N, CA, C and O of each residue as an XYZ file, in Angstrom:
284
protein
N       0.806     -1.197      0.000
C       0.000      0.000      0.000
C       0.849      1.261      0.000
O       0.347      2.346     -0.295
N       2.125      1.130      0.327
C       3.002      2.289      0.406
C       4.314      2.010     -0.304
O       4.914      0.950     -0.125
N       4.755      2.959     -1.107
C       6.076      2.896     -1.716
C       7.007      3.699     -0.825
O       6.734      4.858     -0.514
N       8.113      3.075     -0.412
C       9.048      3.730      0.502
C      10.449      3.671     -0.091
O      10.890      2.626     -0.569
N      11.141      4.804     -0.053
C      12.519      4.904     -0.532
C      13.358      5.475      0.598
O      12.983      6.474      1.212
N      14.491      4.845      0.872
C      15.416      5.328      1.902
C      16.707      5.737      1.201
O      17.295      4.937      0.473
N      17.153      6.971      1.413
C      18.379      7.475      0.801
C      19.361      7.898      1.885
O      18.958      8.325      2.967
N      20.651      7.776      1.589
C      21.703      8.238      2.496
C      22.217      9.589      2.020
O      22.070      9.930      0.846
N      22.811     10.354      2.913
C      23.424     11.627      2.558
C      22.417     12.760      2.547
O      21.298     12.629      3.042
N      22.846     13.888      1.966
C      21.968     15.056      1.858
C      20.787     14.711      0.967
O      20.960     14.223     -0.150
N      19.602     14.963      1.463
C      18.405     14.542      0.743
C      17.447     15.717      0.569
O      17.303     16.544      1.470
N      16.797     15.788     -0.583
C      15.821     16.856     -0.823
C      14.521     16.610     -0.044
O      14.345     15.556      0.567
N      13.635     17.576     -0.075
C      12.341     17.459      0.607
C      11.445     16.390     -0.018
O      10.579     15.831      0.655
N      11.653     16.107     -1.299
C      10.851     15.104     -2.003
C      11.691     14.498     -3.117
O      12.692     15.081     -3.536
N      11.284     13.332     -3.591
C      11.892     12.706     -4.765
C      10.762     12.252     -5.695
O       9.611     12.122     -5.279
N      11.110     12.018     -6.938
C      10.145     11.511     -7.902
C      10.510     10.084     -8.273
O      11.685      9.751     -8.431
N       9.492      9.246     -8.410
C       9.689      7.863     -8.825
C       8.841      7.626    -10.068
O       7.642      7.902    -10.084
N       9.490      7.107    -11.111
C       8.784      6.728    -12.334
C       8.829      5.215    -12.412
O       9.907      4.621    -12.422
N       7.666      4.591    -12.467
C       7.543      3.144    -12.611
C       7.056      2.868    -14.020
O       5.930      3.219    -14.372
N       7.897      2.243    -14.825
C       7.562      1.988    -16.226
C       7.423      0.489    -16.460
O       8.377     -0.265    -16.264
N       6.238      0.059    -16.877
C       5.988     -1.344    -17.197
C       6.677     -1.655    -18.523
O       6.637     -0.845    -19.450
N       7.303     -2.814    -18.615
C       8.100     -3.145    -19.794
C       7.277     -3.326    -21.065
O       7.813     -3.169    -22.163
N       6.001     -3.649    -20.949
C       5.189     -3.955    -22.131
C       3.965     -3.047    -22.253
O       3.552     -2.719    -23.365
N       3.396     -2.648    -21.157
C       2.123     -1.925    -21.179
C       2.269     -0.522    -20.588
O       2.212     -0.334    -19.373
N       2.456      0.448    -21.466
C       2.686      1.831    -21.052
C       1.516      2.407    -20.259
O       1.708      3.334    -19.472
N       0.325      1.885    -20.449
C      -0.826      2.410    -19.705
C      -0.724      2.137    -18.202
O      -1.468      2.723    -17.415
N       0.193      1.252    -17.800
C       0.411      0.978    -16.378
C       1.490      1.882    -15.765
O       1.674      1.877    -14.548
N       2.194      2.647    -16.581
C       3.276      3.500    -16.078
C       2.746      4.514    -15.071
O       1.632      5.021    -15.205
N       3.566      4.800    -14.061
C       3.199      5.750    -13.009
C       4.349      6.707    -12.745
O       5.517      6.344    -12.888
N       4.014      7.924    -12.360
C       5.009      8.887    -11.881
C       4.489      9.419    -10.548
O       3.394      9.974    -10.471
N       5.288      9.240     -9.508
C       4.864      9.593     -8.150
C       5.831     10.582     -7.518
O       7.035     10.546     -7.770
N       5.292     11.449     -6.707
C       6.103     12.347     -5.877
C       6.074     11.775     -4.467
O       5.002     11.613     -3.885
N       7.237     11.469     -3.918
C       7.346     10.927     -2.578
C       7.850     12.019     -1.652
O       8.909     12.601     -1.887
N       7.096     12.297     -0.603
C       7.473     13.306      0.379
C       8.338     12.677      1.463
O       8.162     11.512      1.817
N       9.269     13.461      1.980
C      10.131     12.977      3.060
C       9.339     12.942      4.361
O       8.630     13.890      4.697
N       9.470     11.841      5.085
C       8.779     11.661      6.360
C       9.696     12.086      7.508
O      10.865     12.407      7.292
N       9.162     12.083      8.714
C       9.940     12.454      9.896
C      11.135     11.518     10.107
O      12.153     11.932     10.661
N      11.019     10.272      9.674
C      12.113      9.308      9.829
C      13.202      9.479      8.778
O      14.255      8.848      8.867
N      12.956     10.339      7.771
C      13.944     10.571      6.720
C      13.711      9.756      5.467
O      14.375      9.979      4.455
N      12.779      8.813      5.511
C      12.434      8.030      4.326
C      11.469      8.848      3.458
O      10.942      9.869      3.901
N      11.248      8.402      2.251
C      10.287      9.034      1.339
C       9.154      8.052      1.113
O       9.395      6.861      0.913
N       7.911      8.541      1.144
C       6.774      7.639      1.023
C       5.663      8.240      0.180
O       5.486      9.457      0.117
N       4.914      7.341     -0.472
C       3.692      7.708     -1.198
C       2.811      6.476     -1.250
O       3.303      5.347     -1.259
N       1.502      6.701     -1.286
C       0.562      5.589     -1.424
C       0.730      4.952     -2.793
O       0.945      5.645     -3.787
N       0.632      3.626     -2.840
C       0.773      2.894     -4.100
C      -0.080      1.642     -4.053
O       0.069      0.809     -3.160
N      -0.974      1.516     -5.017
C      -1.779      0.297     -5.125
C      -0.919     -0.814     -5.709
O       0.148     -0.555     -6.264
N      -1.381     -2.038     -5.584
C      -0.650     -3.185     -6.117
C      -0.419     -3.005     -7.620
O      -1.318     -2.593     -8.354
N       0.793     -3.318     -8.060
C       1.146     -3.183     -9.472
C       0.816     -4.467    -10.226
O       0.907     -5.557     -9.661
N       0.436     -4.348    -11.494
C       0.223     -5.548    -12.311
C       1.530     -6.326    -12.448
O       2.609     -5.740    -12.371
N       1.441     -7.633    -12.651
C       2.670     -8.414    -12.812
C       3.431     -7.979    -14.055
O       2.866     -7.405    -14.986
N       4.724     -8.267    -14.045
C       5.562     -7.951    -15.191
C       6.877     -7.349    -14.753
O       7.133     -7.162    -13.563
N       7.697     -7.053    -15.725
C       8.998     -6.424    -15.475
C       8.787     -4.915    -15.401
O       8.063     -4.348    -16.219
N       9.412     -4.269    -14.434
C       9.270     -2.832    -14.210
C      10.625     -2.153    -14.201
O      11.596     -2.691    -13.670
N      10.684     -0.985    -14.784
C      11.862     -0.120    -14.685
C      11.518      0.936    -13.641
O      10.504      1.626    -13.753
N      12.367      1.056    -12.628
C      12.135      1.987    -11.527
C      13.204      3.074    -11.594
O      14.400      2.787    -11.554
N      12.754      4.330    -11.696
C      13.672      5.463    -11.740
C      13.346      6.385    -10.574
O      12.219      6.864    -10.445
N      14.344      6.632     -9.724
C      14.204      7.560     -8.601
C      15.098      8.752     -8.928
O      16.270      8.579     -9.261
N      14.537      9.974     -8.831
C      15.351     11.151     -9.128
C      14.967     12.332     -8.244
O      13.857     12.411     -7.717
N      15.918     13.241     -8.100
C      15.659     14.434     -7.303
C      14.889     15.452     -8.150
O      14.919     15.371     -9.378
N      14.205     16.403     -7.518
C      13.396     17.379     -8.257
C      14.196     18.245     -9.222
O      13.650     18.708    -10.223
N      15.472     18.472     -8.947
C      16.305     19.306     -9.817
C      16.902     18.543    -10.994
O      17.475     19.149    -11.900
N      16.774     17.233    -10.987
C      17.341     16.415    -12.051
C      18.856     16.307    -11.984
O      19.515     16.096    -13.002
N      19.409     16.454    -10.781
C      20.861     16.381    -10.613
C      21.375     14.951    -10.477
O      22.542     14.686    -10.769
N      20.532     14.038    -10.045
C      20.927     12.637     -9.928
C      19.730     11.736    -10.213
O      18.577     12.162    -10.150
N      20.036     10.480    -10.526
C      19.004      9.498    -10.876
C      19.507      8.107    -10.533
O      20.682      7.794    -10.726
N      18.608      7.277    -10.022
C      18.889      5.869     -9.742
C      17.934      5.052    -10.596
O      16.727      5.292    -10.571
N      18.455      4.090    -11.352
C      17.627      3.281    -12.254
C      17.816      1.805    -11.909
O      18.945      1.328    -11.795
N      16.716      1.093    -11.747
C      16.752     -0.349    -11.460
C      15.685     -1.061    -12.288
O      14.652     -0.476    -12.615
N      15.936     -2.318    -12.623
C      14.954     -3.173    -13.272
C      14.477     -4.191    -12.254
O      15.283     -4.785    -11.538
N      13.172     -4.392    -12.185
C      12.582     -5.343    -11.230
C      11.570     -6.234    -11.936
O      10.869     -5.804    -12.852
N      11.510     -7.495    -11.487
C      10.494     -8.428    -11.998
C       9.251     -8.340    -11.174
O       8.280     -9.047    -11.443
């Protein structure tokens, strides 16, 4: 029900996460995750359809990006 990202070092107030389905673009999502009191970033997320996903986490200024592939 919740997407959570934990980052080390200097962190912005929010990060963006793009979830791209490998075959069905209509399932793609772009979320803004707000920083919580614990320092993690969170946003509500419903269950994703099965398949391979490309996950991109980036800062609001576009200065850095983390890219992962998940099944």
